N, C-alpha and C positions, 0 to 999 in steps of 0.2 A: 096450681098457681092461682092466687086469688085475684079477683077483679079489683082494679083501682078506679080512681076518679075518671068518668067518661070524658072522651074528647067532645067539647061543645060543638054545637052547630052541625050535627050530622045532616048530610045531604044525600040525594040519590046519586047513584053512580052514573057518570057520563062516559062517552067513548064507546068504541066497538068492543063487543064480547067475542066475536069470531070473524075470521076472514075466510080464506079459501078452504076447501074441504081437506081434512087431514088425510095423510097417507095411512094405509092400514097399520103400519108399524107405530106411527105416532098416536093413532086412535087407541091402539092396544096399550100404549104407555099411559094414556089418560084413564083408561078403564081399569088397568091392573096395577100400575105402579103408583099413581097419584093417591089413591085412597090410603095407602100404607104410610105416606109421608105428609099427609095433609093435617095441619093443626086443627083440632076439634075444639070449638067454642060452644059451651053449653048455654042453655037459655038464661041461666043466672050469671053468665059472664065469666065462667072459669075456663081457662085454656089448657088443653092437653096437647103437648107437642109430639105425642106418640113416641116417647122414648128417645130423647137426645142421646147422642153417642155415649156409651158407658164411660163414666168418670169425667165427663165434660160439664163445666158450668159456664163456659164462655159462649155467649150468644151474640150474633150480628143479625141485622135486618137490612134487606134491600127492598125498597118500595118501588114497584113498577120496574121489573127487571128486563122488560123487552124480550129479546130472544134468548136471554140467559147466559150469554158469553161471559160477561163480567162475573156473575155469581158463580158460575161453574169454575172459572179460573181461581177465584178466591177460595172456593171450597177445596180445590185440588192443592193449592199452596198453603192452606191452613187446616190440615186434617184434625187439629185439636180444637177447632171451633165449629159449633153448630150454626149454620147460616140459614136464617128464615128468609123466604122470598114471598112477596105478595104481588100478583099480577092478574088482573081480570081478563086479559086477552088470551083466549084459550090456545091460539096458535103459538103464542110466546111461551106459554106453559109447556106445551108439547115439545117445543124446541129445547127448553131447559132440561126436560126429562130425557130427551135423546142425548144431550151432553152428559148428563149424570150416568146414564146407562153405559155410554161409550167409555167414560173415564172411571167407571165403577165407584162413583161417589156415594158414600153412605151418610154424609154429615150435612145433608140439606133437608129442609122442611118447606113445603110449598103450599101456599094458600092461593087458590085460583079464584080470587074474589077481591072485593074492596078491602083495603088494609085497615080501615078505621075500627072495625070490631076487634081486630087483633091488637091495635094500639090500646084500646080500652082494657083488654083482658090481661095483657102482660103486666107483671109487677113493676113498680117504680124501681129504677136503678138496675134493671135486669139486662140491659143491652150495652155491650162494649163499643159497638159501632152501629150507626144508622147511615144508610146510603140512599140518596135519591138522585139518580143520574139521568139527565136529559128527560125530565118529565114533560108531559104534554103542556106546551106553553099557553094554550088557549089565548091566542094573540088578540082577538077582538076584545075591545074594552068591556063590552057587555058580558063577556064570558070570563073575565079575569077572576071572578069569585070561585070559579071551578078549579083554580090552580091548587095543587096539593100543598105547596109551600105557602103558608100564611101564618099570621100570629098565633092562631089557635093550635094548629098542628105543631108549630115550633115549640109552643109551651108544653105540649104533650111529649115531644121528642126530648126536651130537656129533662122532664120528669123520668123518662124511661132510661136515659143514659146513666151509666155508672160514673163515679167520679173519675175524671180524666178521659172519659169516653169521647169518641169522635162523631161528629156529624159531617158527612161528606155530601156536597151538592155539586151538580154540574149542569150547565145549559149552554146552548150555542145561540140563544136569543138574548140580545143585550137588554131588551126591556124586561125580560124575566130575570136576568142577572141583577138588575137594579131592584126589582121587586123582591128577590130573595134577600138581598142585603138589607133592604128596608125592614123585612120581617125578622131577620136573624141577628144582624150586627148589634142592634141596641139591647139585646137581651143581656141582663146583668150576669147571668150564669154561663154565658158562652164567650169564648175568646177566639177571635180570628187568628189563625196561625201565620198568615202571610206577613212577610217583612219587606218584600220587594216584588215588582211586577212578575218576575219569573215564577214566583211561588203560586200564582193563580193563573198564569198564562200557559204553563207547561204541566202536562199530566205527570204525576209522580210515577216512579218506577213500579210501585206496587198497586197501580191503578190501570189495568189493561184497557185497551181501546175496544170499541164495539163496532158493529156494522153501521149503527146509526151515526156514530161519530165520523166514520169514514164517509158516509153519505153527506153529512153536513159539510165536511171539508171540501168535497167535490163541488158543493153548491156555493162555496166561498164564505161559509160562516165559520167564525173562529170561536171555539168553546172556551169557557172559563171553568176552573176547577177550584172550588171553595171548601176549605177544611176548617172546622171550628172544634174547639175542645171544651168539654164541660168542666167548670171550676169544681173544686172539692166542696162538698156540702159543709 
């Protein structure tokens, strides 16, 4: 797969890389399973997905998959789709690998690092769906520039999406929801699918919940679910 126009404004990676010590099983998954399903990006920006499932050309991407519950559910329910996931937090990566092993999922590829080199390397129009669910809100104003959703990344998302492809976003921080809408809604090649409040206040049936969402609900925060479709070129 050839490299496309780079995402502007590369920054260093913020946030934790590792939490508590991994169990022996999860460390073994990192050591043994991850290398076989990690996308490889060469120095000249060419990505090798290490063999998407035979006969498949459908690709989805989840950016920052947390503990991997959502990605694993989607992979189990869509065996005809190869789902890429990018997550720099190694404990979350180990959690997803455990889900994949338990459910015998063969249609996932996992990048245990910053997603931006992968965004640069994937060909335009190659993704049927991009999902960014409950990203770190970086709530302090001086940290807002660290937010993964911004006009630059949205521009790259639009280029990567196939015609009719979906961009799915979720957050339980209302300031970030407004930030997302400011970055995404004005884009001429994206159409917000919501027609009534229930369309963004209620999680769709094919959008399973996560531990983070449950935790947010217990804290009294109400999530929003935003779906945009890419116009035909």
